[in-house]
C-alpha positions as CSV (number, residue, x, y, z in Angstrom):
1,M,0.0,0.0,0.0
2,N,1.3,3.5,-0.9
3,D,2.1,6.0,1.8
4,F,-0.3,9.0,2.1
5,H,-1.3,11.9,4.2
6,Y,-4.8,13.2,5.0
7,D,-5.6,16.6,6.4
8,A,-9.2,16.5,7.6
9,L,-10.9,19.8,7.3
10,A,-13.1,21.2,10.1
11,G,-16.6,22.2,9.4
12,R,-20.2,21.5,10.4
13,V,-22.8,20.1,7.9
14,V,-26.5,20.2,8.5
15,F,-28.4,18.1,5.9
16,G,-32.2,17.7,5.5
17,I,-35.5,18.9,4.2
18,G,-36.4,22.2,5.8
19,K,-33.1,22.7,7.6
20,R,-32.7,26.2,6.2
21,R,-35.1,27.3,8.9
22,Q,-32.3,26.6,11.4
23,I,-30.1,29.3,10.0
24,A,-30.6,31.8,12.9
25,D,-29.8,29.1,15.4
26,E,-26.6,28.2,13.5
27,V,-25.5,31.8,13.5
28,R,-26.0,32.1,17.2
29,R,-24.2,28.8,17.7
30,L,-21.1,30.5,16.2
31,G,-21.6,33.4,18.6
32,R,-22.3,35.9,15.8
33,S,-24.9,38.7,15.6
34,R,-24.1,41.0,12.6
35,I,-24.6,39.2,9.4
36,L,-24.0,40.2,5.8
37,L,-26.4,38.2,3.7
38,I,-25.0,37.4,0.2
39,A,-27.4,36.1,-2.5
40,D,-28.1,36.4,-6.2
41,Q,-30.5,39.3,-6.9
42,H,-32.6,37.0,-9.0
43,D,-33.4,34.9,-5.9
44,G,-35.9,37.5,-4.7
45,G,-38.5,35.2,-3.0
46,R,-35.9,33.2,-1.2
47,L,-34.0,36.4,-0.3
48,D,-37.1,37.7,1.5
49,E,-37.5,34.3,3.3
50,F,-33.9,34.5,4.5
51,H,-34.4,38.1,5.7
52,D,-37.3,36.8,7.8
53,L,-35.4,33.8,9.1
54,L,-32.4,35.9,10.1
55,G,-34.4,38.8,11.5
56,D,-32.3,41.4,13.4
57,L,-29.2,39.3,12.8
58,C,-29.0,40.5,9.2
59,V,-27.6,44.0,9.1
60,A,-26.7,44.3,5.4
61,T,-27.4,42.5,2.1
62,Y,-25.2,42.1,-1.0
63,T,-26.8,40.9,-4.2
64,D,-24.5,42.1,-7.0
65,V,-23.2,38.5,-7.4
66,A,-21.6,37.4,-10.7
67,Q,-20.0,34.2,-11.8
68,H,-16.2,33.8,-11.5
69,V,-16.2,36.6,-8.8
70,P,-15.0,39.7,-10.6
71,R,-12.5,41.4,-8.3
72,A,-14.2,44.9,-8.6
73,K,-17.5,43.5,-7.4
74,A,-15.9,41.5,-4.7
75,A,-14.2,44.7,-3.4
76,K,-17.7,46.2,-3.1
77,A,-18.9,43.3,-1.0
78,V,-15.9,43.7,1.3
79,A,-16.5,47.5,1.6
80,L,-20.1,46.8,2.6
81,A,-19.0,44.3,5.2
82,R,-16.6,46.8,6.7
83,E,-19.2,49.6,6.6
84,F,-21.6,47.6,8.7
85,H,-19.0,46.0,10.9
86,I,-20.3,42.5,10.1
87,D,-19.0,39.5,12.1
88,A,-20.1,36.7,9.7
89,T,-21.6,36.1,6.3
90,V,-24.5,34.0,5.2
91,S,-24.5,33.0,1.5
92,M,-27.5,31.6,-0.2
93,G,-27.3,30.5,-3.8
94,G,-24.9,28.8,-6.1
95,G,-21.1,28.8,-6.3
96,S,-21.0,32.4,-7.2
97,A,-22.7,33.5,-4.0
98,T,-20.3,31.3,-2.1
99,G,-17.4,32.8,-3.9
100,F,-18.3,36.3,-2.8
101,S,-18.7,35.1,0.7
102,K,-15.2,33.7,0.5
103,A,-13.8,37.0,-0.8
104,V,-15.2,38.7,2.3
105,A,-13.8,36.0,4.6
106,L,-10.4,36.3,3.1
107,E,-10.2,40.0,3.8
108,M,-11.9,40.1,7.2
109,A,-11.3,36.6,8.7
110,T,-15.1,36.3,9.4
111,P,-16.8,32.9,9.5
112,Q,-19.2,31.8,6.8
113,L,-22.5,30.0,6.8
114,C,-23.4,28.7,3.4
115,V,-26.8,27.5,2.1
116,P,-26.3,26.1,-1.4
117,T,-29.1,26.0,-3.9
118,T,-27.1,24.3,-6.6
119,Y,-24.6,21.4,-6.7
120,A,-21.5,23.6,-7.0
121,G,-19.6,22.0,-4.1
122,S,-17.4,25.0,-3.3
123,E,-19.1,25.4,0.0
124,M,-17.1,22.4,1.3
125,T,-13.7,23.7,0.2
126,P,-11.0,26.3,1.2
127,I,-10.5,27.0,-2.5
128,W,-11.2,30.5,-3.7
129,G,-11.3,32.1,-7.1
130,M,-11.4,35.6,-8.5
131,T,-11.3,37.1,-12.0
132,E,-9.7,40.3,-13.3
133,G,-8.6,41.3,-16.7
134,G,-9.6,38.1,-18.4
135,E,-7.7,35.9,-15.9
136,K,-9.1,33.8,-13.2
137,R,-6.8,33.3,-10.2
138,T,-7.5,30.5,-7.6
139,G,-5.9,29.5,-4.4
140,R,-6.3,27.7,-1.1
141,N,-6.7,29.4,2.3
142,I,-8.3,28.0,5.4
143,R,-10.1,31.3,5.9
144,A,-12.1,30.5,2.7
145,L,-13.5,27.3,4.3
146,P,-17.1,27.8,5.5
147,A,-17.7,27.1,9.2
148,T,-21.2,25.7,8.6
149,V,-23.1,24.4,5.6
150,I,-26.8,23.8,5.5
151,Y,-28.0,21.5,2.8
152,D,-31.8,21.8,2.3
153,P,-33.0,19.8,-0.8
154,E,-36.2,21.9,-0.9
155,L,-34.1,24.9,-2.0
156,T,-33.0,23.0,-5.2
157,I,-36.5,22.2,-6.4
158,G,-36.9,25.4,-8.3
159,L,-33.5,24.9,-10.1
160,P,-34.4,24.3,-13.8
161,V,-33.1,21.1,-15.3
162,E,-31.0,23.0,-17.9
163,I,-29.1,24.5,-14.9
164,A,-29.4,21.5,-12.5
165,G,-28.0,19.0,-15.0
166,P,-24.7,20.8,-15.7
167,S,-24.4,21.8,-12.0
168,A,-24.6,18.1,-11.1
169,M,-22.0,17.3,-13.8
170,N,-19.8,19.9,-12.0
171,A,-20.2,17.8,-8.8
172,L,-19.3,14.6,-10.7
173,A,-16.2,16.3,-12.0
174,H,-15.1,17.1,-8.4
175,A,-15.4,13.4,-7.5
176,A,-13.8,12.0,-10.7
177,E,-10.8,14.3,-10.5
178,G,-10.5,13.7,-6.8
179,L,-9.5,10.1,-7.5
180,Y,-6.2,11.2,-9.0
181,A,-5.4,14.8,-8.1
182,K,-2.2,15.2,-6.1
183,G,-4.0,15.4,-2.8
184,A,-5.9,12.1,-3.3
185,N,-5.6,9.4,-0.7
186,P,-7.6,6.2,0.2
187,V,-10.1,8.1,2.4
188,T,-11.0,10.7,-0.3
189,S,-11.1,8.0,-2.9
190,L,-13.7,6.1,-1.0
191,V,-15.8,9.2,-0.7
192,A,-15.2,10.1,-4.3
193,L,-16.4,6.7,-5.6
194,E,-19.5,6.9,-3.4
195,A,-20.2,10.3,-4.9
196,V,-19.8,9.0,-8.4
197,R,-22.1,6.1,-7.7
198,V,-24.9,8.3,-6.2
199,L,-24.6,11.0,-8.9
200,S,-24.5,8.5,-11.8
201,L,-27.6,6.8,-10.6
202,H,-29.7,9.8,-9.4
203,V,-28.8,12.7,-11.7
204,P,-30.8,11.2,-14.7
205,L,-33.7,10.4,-12.4
206,M,-33.7,14.0,-11.1
207,C,-33.7,15.4,-14.6
208,A,-36.6,13.1,-15.5
209,A,-38.6,14.2,-12.3
210,P,-37.3,17.6,-11.3
211,N,-39.9,18.1,-8.6
212,D,-39.1,14.8,-6.8
213,V,-37.5,16.0,-3.5
214,E,-36.1,12.5,-2.9
215,Q,-34.1,12.5,-6.1
216,R,-33.0,16.1,-5.4
217,S,-31.9,14.9,-1.9
218,Y,-29.7,12.2,-3.4
219,V,-28.1,14.5,-5.9
220,L,-27.4,17.1,-3.2
221,Y,-25.9,14.4,-1.0
222,G,-23.6,13.3,-3.9
223,A,-22.6,16.9,-4.5
224,Y,-21.7,17.3,-0.8
225,L,-19.5,14.2,-1.0
226,A,-17.9,15.4,-4.2
227,G,-17.2,18.8,-2.7
228,S,-15.6,17.3,0.4
229,T,-13.4,15.2,-1.9
230,L,-12.3,18.3,-3.9
231,A,-11.5,20.1,-0.6
232,V,-8.7,17.6,0.2
233,A,-7.7,16.1,-3.1
234,G,-7.5,19.3,-5.1
235,T,-7.8,19.8,-8.9
236,D,-6.1,18.7,-12.1
237,L,-6.5,19.2,-15.8
238,H,-10.3,19.4,-15.9
239,H,-10.9,22.2,-13.4
240,R,-7.7,24.1,-14.2
241,T,-8.8,24.2,-17.9
242,N,-12.3,25.4,-16.8
243,H,-10.7,28.2,-14.8
244,I,-8.7,29.3,-17.8
245,L,-11.7,29.2,-20.2
246,G,-13.9,30.9,-17.7
247,G,-11.5,33.7,-17.2
248,L,-10.9,34.2,-20.9
249,F,-14.4,33.9,-22.2
250,D,-16.8,34.2,-19.2
251,L,-18.4,30.8,-20.0
252,D,-20.9,29.3,-17.7
253,H,-19.0,27.1,-15.1
254,G,-21.5,24.3,-14.8
255,K,-21.9,23.9,-18.6
256,M,-18.1,23.9,-19.1
257,N,-17.8,21.1,-16.6
258,A,-20.4,19.0,-18.5
259,V,-18.4,19.6,-21.7
260,V,-14.8,19.2,-20.6
261,L,-14.9,16.3,-18.2
262,P,-15.0,13.4,-20.6
263,Y,-12.1,14.7,-22.7
264,A,-10.0,15.5,-19.6
265,L,-10.5,11.9,-18.4
266,A,-9.5,10.6,-21.9
267,V,-6.4,12.8,-22.0
268,N,-5.3,11.8,-18.6
269,R,-6.0,8.1,-19.0
270,P,-2.3,7.0,-19.6
271,A,-1.3,8.6,-16.3
272,I,-4.3,7.4,-14.1
273,A,-4.9,3.8,-15.2
274,E,-5.9,2.5,-11.7
275,S,-8.2,5.5,-11.0
276,Y,-9.7,5.3,-14.5
277,D,-10.5,1.6,-14.1
278,R,-12.2,2.2,-10.7
279,L,-14.2,5.0,-12.2
280,S,-15.2,2.9,-15.2
281,Q,-16.3,0.1,-12.9
282,V,-18.6,2.3,-10.9
283,M,-20.0,4.0,-14.0
284,G,-20.6,0.7,-15.8
285,G,-18.4,1.3,-18.8
286,D,-15.4,3.2,-20.1
287,A,-15.2,6.3,-17.9
288,A,-14.8,9.0,-20.5
289,R,-17.6,7.7,-22.7
290,A,-19.9,7.0,-19.7
291,V,-19.5,10.6,-18.6
292,Y,-20.1,11.8,-22.1
293,L,-23.3,9.8,-22.3
294,L,-24.4,10.9,-18.8
295,A,-24.1,14.5,-19.8
296,R,-26.3,13.8,-22.8
297,R,-28.9,12.3,-20.6
298,T,-29.0,15.4,-18.5
299,G,-29.5,17.6,-21.5
300,S,-26.2,19.4,-20.9
301,P,-24.4,21.1,-23.8
302,R,-22.0,18.9,-25.7
303,S,-19.4,21.5,-26.9
304,L,-17.6,24.7,-26.0
305,A,-18.9,26.2,-29.2
306,E,-22.4,25.6,-28.1
307,I,-21.9,27.6,-24.9
308,G,-20.3,30.6,-26.6
309,M,-16.5,30.0,-26.9
310,P,-15.2,31.6,-30.1
311,F,-13.2,29.4,-32.5
312,E,-10.1,31.6,-32.2
313,G,-10.2,30.9,-28.5
314,I,-8.7,27.5,-29.1
315,E,-5.3,29.0,-29.9
316,R,-5.6,31.6,-27.1
317,A,-6.2,28.8,-24.6
318,V,-3.5,26.3,-25.8
319,P,-0.4,27.9,-24.2
320,L,-2.2,28.6,-20.9
321,V,-3.4,25.0,-20.7
322,V,0.2,23.8,-21.5
323,E,1.5,26.0,-18.7
324,S,-1.2,24.9,-16.2
325,S,-0.7,21.2,-17.0
326,R,2.8,21.3,-15.6
327,Q,1.2,20.8,-12.2
328,N,-1.0,18.0,-13.3
329,V,-0.7,14.2,-13.3
330,R,0.1,14.4,-17.0
331,P,1.8,17.5,-18.4
332,L,0.7,18.1,-22.0
333,T,2.6,19.1,-25.1
334,E,1.4,21.9,-27.2
335,E,-0.1,19.5,-29.7
336,Q,-1.8,17.4,-27.0
337,A,-3.3,20.6,-25.5
338,R,-4.5,21.7,-28.9
339,R,-6.2,18.4,-29.6
340,F,-7.8,18.4,-26.1
341,I,-9.3,21.9,-26.5
342,Q,-10.4,21.2,-30.1
343,A,-12.2,18.1,-28.9
344,C,-14.0,20.1,-26.2
345,Y,-14.8,22.8,-28.8
346,Y,-16.4,20.4,-31.3
347,G,-18.0,18.0,-28.8
348,A,-17.6,14.7,-30.7
349,P,-17.5,11.5,-28.5
350,P,-14.1,11.2,-26.8
351,N,-11.6,9.3,-28.9
352,D,-9.0,7.5,-26.6
353,S,-6.8,6.6,-29.5
354,I,-6.1,10.3,-30.1
355,L,-6.7,12.0,-26.8
356,G,-5.1,9.3,-24.6
357,A,-2.0,8.7,-26.7
358,P,1.2,8.5,-24.5
359,N,3.6,11.4,-24.5
360,P,6.4,10.9,-27.1
């Protein structure tokens, strides 16, 4: 058996239908009383509900949330937090709302309580991201790790399938990549494989019956497991490529995950044979092709072209992917990176004989 290290991350998880109603109790449990509520401005009805649930604990609200956390907008959230002398944040929404909460926590060392309404998974990690000038920077800092996460499956019921499907593929990517990223270990691998099993089974059922709270519960559970895997194991080619493309072209993060994951698995296959085989076994077939077919069953986009990436973006992305891949399990040559991005751009079924060819 190989040596390994495992740094368990502290954090409280509250999971169950209706658990959002405990948010004020969870705030008091942390000894906090001046909350900045962070949420997407389009979540009006839920925002009103959370104002009522928090009552006098909520002293300020920030709703100018945007994906990839633009630095200028994050600075406004921090300024608001300072103005109102907040001592904690509550974020309600998807990964973008969580990202803004993390930006405040990094600056002010305030604890976070997160209530996810998608399957983003970032609420379980100390990983932060911020975009400026077409570049998305990411990092790890324990300050960015939320203190409490409340998972309430009822909050995901209103998430349309065209958003829920790609968001769930994002969760699957956390688990799949967590099997072979540099921080992977036997503990995280067990969690990752369980996440893959749950998501592979229940995501199509959720998409077929979007108002079934039981299926939503299973998918949210799988996303939680996948996020906790990402928190320890870290990322590799798949997520690093998405950060590059998201920064360059402001593409939807969930949809990018649905598109890129099968090709990232195929490219990495020569370097991750054992993990690839375990993933294939759980998914009931060749991993890259199984992920590709699962994405089709969720109605997710099949290509980067479909979600708005320009054709000339392929050449813009290639050198950045090559540079980023130096930290991955399989560093890529320029030609390998080009074939990888081209495959993602066009969206044909993954071809292992090309994408998985060994380095010369």
